[in-house]
C-alpha positions in Angstrom: 0.2 -0.1 -0.2 1.4 3.7 -0.8 1.8 6.1 1.7 -0.8 9.5 0.8 1.2 12.3 -0.1 -1.0 14.1 2.3 0.7 12.6 5.3 3.9 13.3 3.9 3.4 16.3 3.9 1.8 16.9 7.5 5.1 15.3 9.4 7.0 17.6 7.0 5.2 20.1 8.6 5.4 19.2 11.8 9.2 19.0 11.3 9.6 22.1 10.3 11.6 23.3 13.0 14.2 20.9 12.0 17.5 22.3 10.3 16.9 20.6 6.7 15.0 18.0 6.5 14.3 16.4 2.9 12.3 13.5 1.5 12.8 11.0 -1.9 9.4 9.2 -3.4 10.6 5.3 -3.2 7.8 2.8 -4.6 5.1 5.0 -3.5 6.8 5.5 0.2 9.0 8.4 1.1 12.7 8.2 2.7 13.4 11.4 5.0 16.9 12.7 5.2 18.3 15.4 7.7 21.0 17.0 6.6 21.7 14.4 4.2 21.8 12.0 6.4 18.6 8.7 5.7 17.1 9.0 9.7 13.3 7.2 8.5 10.6 7.1 6.3 6.9 7.1 5.3 5.9 3.8 5.0 2.1 2.6 4.6 1.0 6.3 6.4 2.9 5.8 9.2 5.9 7.2 10.2 9.1 5.1 11.0 12.5 5.8 12.2 16.1 4.3 12.5 16.2 2.4 16.3 19.4 4.4 17.3 19.9 4.9 20.8 18.7 8.1 20.8 14.8 6.7 18.9 15.2 4.6 22.2 15.7 6.6 24.9 12.9 8.9 23.5 10.6 6.5 23.0 11.4 3.1 24.8 8.2 2.0 24.6 7.4 2.6 21.0 6.3 -0.6 18.8 9.0 -2.0 16.2 7.8 -2.4 12.9 9.1 -3.7 9.2 8.6 -0.7 6.8 9.1 -3.4 3.7 9.2 -7.2 3.6 12.9 -7.9 4.2 13.5 -4.4 5.6 15.4 -4.1 8.8 12.7 -3.1 11.8 12.4 0.4 12.3 9.9 2.2 15.4 7.3 3.9 15.2 6.4 7.2 16.0 3.2 7.7 16.9 2.8 10.9 17.9 3.4 12.7 14.7 1.4 15.4 16.3 3.7 16.9 18.9 5.9 18.9 16.7 8.3 19.3 19.6 8.9 16.1 20.5 9.7 15.4 16.6 12.2 18.0 16.8 13.7 16.8 19.7 13.7 13.2 18.2 15.2 13.9 14.7 17.3 16.8 16.6 18.7 13.6 18.2 18.7 11.0 15.6 21.4 13.0 13.3 23.6 13.2 15.9 24.1 9.8 15.7 23.6 9.0 12.2 27.0 8.3 9.9 27.5 10.7 7.3 26.1 9.6 4.1 28.5 7.8 1.6 30.2 9.8 -1.1 29.6 9.2 -4.7 32.3 7.8 -6.4 
């Protein structure tokens, strides 16, 4: 099931307090980046983030979900309405994410 662009736009609006958040469409879903680093995505109209330590600490009871068949599990962000929390979450995530690989 593809995600609705309206849900993506809502999540991006909620993340407007974070520096550079961008996205790329991928087979009906959306990959989310912060300053060029992949931190999560919109899959089946769910906002999922990488399960790094910062995300686990800020969302200790968050359920895990697979974004698509064969993928590693990610954490479901259940409260997409809390703009301050989302800003805190993505800012903390970025600090733990590796730099993007250089293209050859």
